[in-house]
C-alpha positions in Angstrom: 0.0 0.0 0.0 2.9 2.4 0.9 4.6 1.8 -2.5 1.3 2.3 -4.4 0.6 5.5 -2.5 4.2 6.8 -3.2 3.8 6.0 -6.9 0.4 7.7 -7.0 1.7 10.9 -5.3 4.9 10.9 -7.5 2.8 10.6 -10.7 0.3 13.2 -9.5 3.0 15.7 -8.7 4.8 15.2 -12.1 1.6 15.6 -14.0 0.5 18.7 -12.1 3.9 20.3 -12.6 3.8 19.6 -16.4 2.8 22.8 -18.3 -0.8 22.8 -19.3 -3.8 25.1 -19.7 -4.6 25.1 -15.9 -1.2 26.0 -14.5 -0.4 28.4 -17.4 -3.7 30.2 -16.6 -2.7 30.4 -12.9 0.7 31.7 -13.9 -0.8 34.3 -16.3 -2.9 35.7 -13.5 0.0 35.9 -11.2 2.3 37.6 -13.7 -0.2 40.1 -14.7 -2.3 40.8 -11.6 -0.4 39.5 -8.6 -0.3 36.6 -6.1 -3.9 36.7 -4.8 -5.7 36.4 -8.1 -3.4 33.6 -9.1 -4.0 31.7 -5.9 -7.8 32.3 -6.0 -7.8 30.9 -9.6 -5.8 27.9 -8.5 -8.3 27.1 -5.7 -11.2 27.4 -8.1 -9.5 24.9 -10.6 -8.6 22.5 -7.8 -12.1 22.6 -6.4 -13.4 21.2 -9.7 -11.3 18.0 -9.1 -13.8 17.0 -6.4 -16.5 16.7 -9.1 -14.4 14.5 -11.3 -13.3 12.4 -8.4 -16.9 11.8 -7.3 -17.9 10.9 -10.9 -15.0 8.5 -11.2 -15.7 6.9 -7.8 -19.4 6.3 -8.6 -18.8 5.1 -12.2 -15.8 2.8 -11.6 -17.2 1.3 -8.5 -20.5 0.6 -10.2 -18.7 -1.1 -13.1 -16.5 -3.1 -10.7 -19.5 -4.4 -8.7 -21.5 -5.3 -11.8 -18.9 -7.2 -13.7 -15.2 -8.2 -13.3 -14.9 -8.4 -17.1 -16.3 -4.9 -17.5 -13.9 -3.6 -14.8 -10.9 -5.1 -16.7 -12.2 -3.5 -20.0 -12.3 -0.1 -18.3 -8.8 -0.6 -17.0 -7.5 -1.5 -20.5 -9.3 1.4 -22.0 -7.7 3.6 -19.4 -4.3 2.2 -20.3 -4.9 2.9 -24.0 -5.9 6.4 -23.2 -2.8 7.1 -21.1 -0.6 5.8 -23.8 -2.4 8.0 -26.3 -1.7 11.0 -24.0 2.0 10.0 -24.0 2.0 10.0 -27.8 0.0 13.2 -28.1 2.3 15.0 -25.6 5.4 14.3 -27.7 3.6 14.9 -31.0 2.3 18.3 -30.0 5.4 19.7 -28.3 5.4 23.5 -28.2 6.6 26.5 -26.2 4.8 28.0 -23.3 2.9 31.2 -24.2 1.7 33.6 -21.5 -1.6 35.3 -22.7 -2.9 38.5 -21.2 -4.8 38.2 -17.9 -8.4 39.4 -17.8 -9.7 41.9 -15.2 -12.2 39.6 -13.4 -12.8 39.9 -9.6 -11.5 37.2 -7.2 -14.9 35.6 -7.0 -15.2 35.5 -10.8 -11.8 34.0 -11.1 -12.6 31.3 -8.6 -15.8 30.5 -10.5 -14.1 30.5 -13.9 -11.4 28.2 -12.6 -14.0 25.8 -11.2 -16.1 25.8 -14.4 -13.0 25.4 -16.6 -12.0 22.3 -14.7 -15.5 20.7 -14.3 -16.6 21.2 -17.9 -13.3 19.9 -19.4 -14.1 16.3 -20.7 -10.4 15.6 -20.9 -10.0 16.0 -17.2 -12.9 13.6 -16.6 -11.4 11.0 -18.9 -8.1 11.4 -17.2 -9.5 10.7 -13.8 -11.4 7.6 -15.1 -8.1 6.3 -16.5 -5.8 7.4 -13.7 -7.4 6.6 -10.4 -8.5 2.9 -11.0 -4.9 1.6 -11.3 -4.1 2.6 -7.8 -7.2 1.0 -6.3 -7.2 -2.5 -4.6 -9.9 -4.3 -6.6 -10.5 -7.1 -4.2 -11.4 -4.7 -1.4 -15.0 -3.8 -0.5 -14.5 0.0 -0.2 -13.8 0.8 -3.8 -15.7 4.2 -3.7 -13.8 5.2 -0.5 -10.4 4.4 -2.1 -11.3 6.4 -5.2 -12.5 9.4 -3.1 -9.3 9.3 -0.9 -7.1 9.2 -4.0 -9.0 12.1 -5.5 -8.6 14.1 -2.3 -4.9 13.4 -2.2 -4.6 14.5 -5.9 -6.6 17.7 -5.1 -4.5 18.5 -2.1 -1.2 18.2 -3.9 -2.6 20.2 -6.8 -3.7 23.0 -4.4 -0.2 23.2 -3.0 1.6 23.2 -6.3 -0.8 25.6 -8.1 -0.7 27.9 -5.1 3.1 27.9 -5.1 3.0 28.6 -8.9 0.7 31.6 -8.2 2.8 32.8 -5.3 6.1 32.7 -7.2 4.5 33.5 -10.6 6.5 36.7 -11.1 9.8 34.8 -11.0 8.5 31.8 -12.9 7.0 34.0 -15.6 10.2 36.0 -16.0 12.1 32.7 -16.5 9.7 31.4 -19.0 9.8 34.7 -21.0 13.6 34.4 -21.1 13.4 30.7 -22.2 10.1 30.1 -24.0 11.1 26.6 -25.1 11.3 25.3 -21.5 8.0 23.4 -22.0 9.7 21.0 -24.3 11.8 19.6 -21.5 8.7 19.0 -19.4 7.1 17.2 -22.4 9.6 14.4 -22.1 8.8 13.9 -18.4 5.0 14.1 -18.9 5.1 11.7 -21.8 7.2 9.3 -19.8 4.8 9.4 -16.9 1.8 8.8 -19.1 3.5 5.9 -20.9 4.6 4.4 -17.6 1.2 4.6 -16.1 -0.4 3.2 -19.2 1.9 0.1 -19.3 1.5 -0.4 -15.5 -2.3 -0.3 -15.8 -2.3 -2.7 -18.8 -0.2 -5.2 -17.0 -1.9 -4.9 -13.6 -3.6 -8.0 -12.3 -7.1 -7.9 -10.9 
């Protein structure tokens, strides 16, 4: 259990740190408007994770209890999706761009961050593929396991996104000096996706 939890947290941190729309949006707010708007935006985005976690917990647990074959099919589909993300990350390598921040209030930024996360189908698919591989399938508390993993993911995302917002000025200056820095993260992100996909495909029920 300890090893699985360590792998889960390591993968979660690596994927959260990888440049993407969410952390770039937080970074943009921090560079243009300061730490508070950036952190508020981060909290809004991370709050949306709870919705995806609940959906994944209900959906995966229902599949598991209804059919062992169906559960395995979901896991293989998740593995295929993670491998596709690894391929897509390397195929679409690009530099980080910092767009202009808007002038929304703190409440509006929180709401926008929450909605951006909840309404993103890619995030929902990711959680459906990511969480099940760290669940012990022969246990009776599948939904609880999923919810706890989702909570851990959300907590580490809050910490990392808040740190990005807090240090956004320095981070943004570094990115502007080296706009191709995202390409280095792409290798790490792709490797994490690929490793997770293979691990999921080979996992035994």
